[in-house]
PAMI-124869 format. One record per residue: residue number from 1; x, y, z negated of N, C-alpha, C in turn. Coordinates in steps of 0.1 Angstrom, whole numbers. Atoms other than C-alpha are relative to their C-alpha. Layout:
<timars>
  resi    npx    npy    npz   capx   capy   capz    cpx    cpy    cpz
   NUM      X      Y      Z      X      Y      Z      X      Y      Z
...
</timars>
This chain:
<timars>
  resi    npx    npy    npz   capx   capy   capz    cpx    cpy    cpz
     1     -6     -3     13    185   -273    598     15     -2      0
     2    -15      1      0    222   -267    593      4     -9    -11
     3     -5      9     10    239   -295    575     13      5     -6
     4    -13     -4      7    266   -286    549      9    -12     -1
     5    -10     11      1    297   -307    551      5      0    -15
     6     -3      0     14    299   -316    514     15     -5     -3
     7    -14      5      1    333   -333    519     10     11      0
     8    -10    -12      0    349   -299    525      0      7    -13
     9      0     -7     12    339   -287    491      8     -7    -11
    10     -7      6     11    361   -291    461    -10     -4    -11
    11      9      5     10    346   -306    429     -8     12     -7
    12      6    -11      6    339   -272    413    -11      7      9
    13      9     -5    -10    322   -259    445    -12     -9      1
    14     11      9     -1    301   -290    446    -10      1    -12
    15      8     -2     12    289   -286    410     -8     14      1
    16      7    -13      0    281   -249    415    -10      1     11
    17     10      1    -11    263   -256    448    -13     -7     -5
    18     11      7      5    241   -281    430     -8     10     -9
    19      7    -10      9    233   -254    404     -8     10      8
    20      7    -10     -9    225   -229    432    -12     -5      6
    21     12      6     -6    201   -253    448    -11     -1    -10
    22     10      0     11    183   -259    415     -6     13     -2
    23      6    -13      3    179   -222    409     -8      5     12
    24      9     -4    -12    166   -216    445    -13     -8      0
    25     13      8      1    141   -245    441     -9      6    -10
    26      8     -6     10    129   -228    409     -6     13      5
    27      4    -13     -5    128   -194    425    -12     -1     10
    28     10      3    -11    106   -208    454    -12     -6     -6
    29     11      7      6     83   -225    429     -2    -14      4
    30      0     14     -4     92   -259    442      2    -10    -12
    31     -2      8     12    103   -272    408     -2      9    -13
    32      1     -8     12     96   -262    372     10     -4    -11
    33     -9      6     10    121   -284    353     13     -4      7
    34    -13      5     -5    156   -298    358     -1    -15      4
    35      1     14     -4    142   -333    364     -3     -1     15
    36      1     -1    -14    148   -333    401     -8    -12      6
    37      7     12     -6    135   -369    408    -15      2     -3
    38     15     -2      4    102   -362    389     -6     11      8
    39      5    -12     -7     98   -328    405     -2     -3     15
    40      2      4    -14    104   -343    440    -12     -8      2
    41     12      9     -1     77   -369    434    -12      8     -1
    42     12     -9      2     52   -343    421     -2      8     13
    43      1     -8    -12     59   -321    451     -5     -8     12
    44      5      9    -11     54   -350    476    -14     -4     -2
    45     14      5      2     23   -363    459    -10     11      2
    46     10    -11     -2      5   -329    457      0      4     14
    47      0     -4    -14     16   -320    492     -7    -10      9
    48      7     10     -8      4   -353    506    -15      0     -2
    49     15      0      3    -30   -352    488     -6     13      6
    50      6    -12     -6    -35   -316    501      0      0     15
    51     -1     -1    -15    -26   -324    537     -7    -12      7
    52      7     12     -6    -44   -358    542    -15      1     -2
    53     14     -1      0    -80   -357    551     -6    -12     -8
    54      6     10      8   -102   -376    527      5     -2    -14
    55     -6      0     14    -79   -372    497     -4     13     -7
    56      4    -13      7    -88   -347    470     12     10      0
    57    -10    -11      1    -69   -314    469      4      0    -15
    58     -5      0     13    -46   -313    439      8     13     -3
    59     -9    -11      4    -29   -285    420      7     -4    -13
    60     -8      3     12     -2   -287    394     -7      3    -13
    61      6     -3     13    -14   -290    358      9     10     -7
    62     -8    -10      8     -2   -264    333     12     -8     -6
    63    -12      6      6     33   -271    321     -2     -5    -15
    64      1      5     14     35   -292    289    -12     -8     -2
    65     12      9      2      2   -311    295      5    -14      0
    66     -5     14      2      9   -346    282     -7     -9      9
    67      5     11     -9      4   -374    308     -8      5     12
    68      8     -6    -11    -13   -350    333      9      9      8
    69     -9     -8     -9      7   -336    362     -8      8     10
    70      8     -6    -10    -21   -326    386    -14     -1     -3
    71     15      0      1    -58   -318    387     -6      2     13
    72      7     -1    -12    -83   -322    414    -11     12     -2
    73     10    -10      1   -110   -296    421    -12     -5     -8
    74     11      5      8   -135   -319    405      4     -2    -15
    75     -5      2     13   -114   -319    373      6    -13     -4
    76     -6     13      2   -100   -354    377     15      3     -3
    77    -14     -1      5    -66   -358    359      8    -10      7
    78    -10      9     -7    -36   -373    377     13      0     -7
    79    -14      1      5     -4   -385    361      8     -5     12
    80     -8      3    -11     24   -386    386     14     -5     -5
    81    -12      6      4     54   -409    381      8     -3     13
    82     -9      1    -12     84   -411    405     11    -11     -4
    83    -10     10      1    107   -441    410      9      2     12
    84    -11     -2    -10    140   -437    429      8    -13      1
    85     -8     12     -2    159   -465    445     13      0     -8
    86      5     13     -2    172   -489    434    -11     -4    -10
    87      9      4     10    147   -488    405    -14     -3      5
    88     14      2     -3    111   -500    404     -9      2    -12
    89      8     -2     13    100   -489    369     -1     15     -2
    90      3    -14      3     84   -456    361      5      5    -13
    91     -2     -5     14     91   -433    332    -12     -4     -8
    92     10      5      9     69   -438    302    -12      9     -1
    93     12     -7      3     34   -428    293     -2      0    -15
    94      1     -1     14     32   -415    258    -15      2     -4
    95     14     -3      5      0   -413    237    -10    -10      4
    96      9     10     -5    -16   -444    252     -3    -11    -10
    97      1     10     10    -15   -464    220     12     -9     -2
    98    -11      9      3      8   -489    204     -2    -13      7
    99      1     13     -6     16   -523    217    -10    -10     -6
   100      8     10      8     -3   -542    190    -14      5     -2
   101     13     -6      2    -34   -519    191    -10     -9      7
   102     11      7     -6    -66   -538    198     -9     10      7
   103     10     -8     -6    -92   -524    221      6      9     12
   104     -4     -8    -12    -91   -500    251      4     14     -6
   105     -4    -13      4    -71   -468    245     -8     11      6
   106      7    -12     -5    -86   -433    249      5      3     14
   107     -4     -3    -14    -86   -424    286      7     13      1
   108     -8    -12     -1    -58   -399    292      0      7     14
   109      1     -5    -14    -62   -395    330     -9     -9      8
   110      8      8     -9    -83   -408    358      8     -8      9
   111     -8      7    -10    -55   -418    382     15      2     -4
   112    -15     -1      0    -18   -425    383      4      0     14
   113     -6      0    -13      1   -416    414     15     -5     -2
   114    -14      4      1     34   -435    418      7      3     13
   115     -8     -4    -12     59   -420    442     13     -8      0
   116    -13      7     -2     87   -442    454      8      7     10
   117     -9     -7     -8    117   -425    468     12     -9      5
   118    -12      6     -4    146   -437    489     11      8     -8
   119    -11     -6      7    181   -428    475      2     14      5
   120     -2    -13     -5    181   -398    498    -11     10     -3
   121     11     -8      4    150   -383    482    -12      0     10
   122     11      0     -9    128   -391    512    -10    -10     -5
   123     11      9      5     94   -407    505      0    -13      6
   124      1     14     -4     91   -444    507    -15     -4      0
   125     14      5      2     56   -450    493     -6      9    -10
   126      8     -7     11     29   -432    474    -12     -9     -2
   127     10      9      5      5   -454    454    -10      7     -9
   128     10     -6     10    -27   -445    435     -6    -12     -7
   129      6     10      9    -40   -465    406    -11      7     -8
   130      9     -6      9    -72   -458    387      3     -4    -14
   131     -3      3     14    -73   -460    349      0    -15     -3
   132      2     14      3    -85   -496    348     12     -8      6
   133    -11      7     -6    -57   -507    372     13      3     -7
   134    -11     -3      9    -32   -488    351      1     -9    -12
   135      0      8     12    -43   -506    320      4    -15      3
   136     -3     14     -4    -41   -540    338     15     -2      2
   137    -14      2     -4     -4   -534    349     10      7     -9
   138    -10     -7      9     11   -513    321      8    -10     -8
   139     -9      9      8     41   -528    303      6      8    -11
   140     -5     -7     12     54   -520    269     16      2      1
   141    -14     -3      1     88   -503    267      4      1    -14
   142     -2      1     15    100   -513    232     10     11     -5
   143     -9    -10      4    129   -488    231     -7     14     -1
   144      6    -13     -1    108   -458    241    -14      0     -8
   145     13      2      7     77   -472    222    -11      7      7
   146     10     -5     -9     55   -463    251     -2     -9     12
   147      3      9    -12     41   -478    283      6      5     12
   148     -5     -4    -13     54   -478    318     -6    -10     10
   149      4      8    -11     47   -494    352     12     -5      8
   150    -10      6    -10     68   -517    374     -7     -2     13
   151      5      3    -13     62   -517    411      3    -14      4
   152     -1     15     -3     56   -554    416     -9     -3     12
   153      9      5    -10     39   -574    443    -15      1     -4
   154     14      0      5      8   -577    421     -5     15     -1
   155      4    -14      0      7   -539    415     -3      5     14
   156      3     -5    -14     10   -532    452    -13     -6      6
   157     13      6     -5    -19   -556    459    -12      7     -6
   158     11     -7      6    -41   -537    434     -1     15      2
   159     -1    -14     -2    -30   -502    442     -6      5     14
   160      3     -6    -12    -44   -479    468     12      6      6
   161    -12     -5     -7    -16   -472    493     -3     13      8
   162      3    -13     -6    -17   -435    502     10      2     11
   163    -10     -2    -10     16   -435    522     10    -11     -1
   164    -10     11      0     40   -462    532      9      2     12
   165    -10     -3    -11     71   -452    552     12    -10     -2
   166    -10     10      1     96   -480    558     13      5      7
   167    -14     -2     -6    134   -477    565      3     14      3
   168     -4    -14     -2    141   -440    560     12      3     -8
   169    -11     -1      9    174   -446    543     11      9      5
   170    -11     -8     -5    196   -425    566     -2     15     -1
</timars>
């Protein structure tokens, strides 16, 4: 793969190049939105599940489906969240109930896939949590008034590790 020397580009060329890359990713069907981190995570999760023996084959859920990003052939619903270095907290899950609600919320998906990325967009780790494990580890985000997950030691101990690639920072 030919590497582009970005240092040779002026500021305007760099901005326009970024736009060109976004448009090409959309044209190839690799992304559907402008959320590049989230799109990268979904691409990696679905690609990994479809290429690893023993994992269900996934396809992208229809755009706009709340909390569901992929579906298995058996109809299982997967929510995919991506965390990029240096962060360890996912985006939020809406519609799972309020903080003070008693009881178990309505099941919105069967599994959560958490994709952790290095700063360079290379995969670091892919984790899978079932609904019960999600409920155990969810945290309330008071500003967003929704739930999220933090990748902690406890979560890593309870999650199914699908992929774990260490030290791919270069």
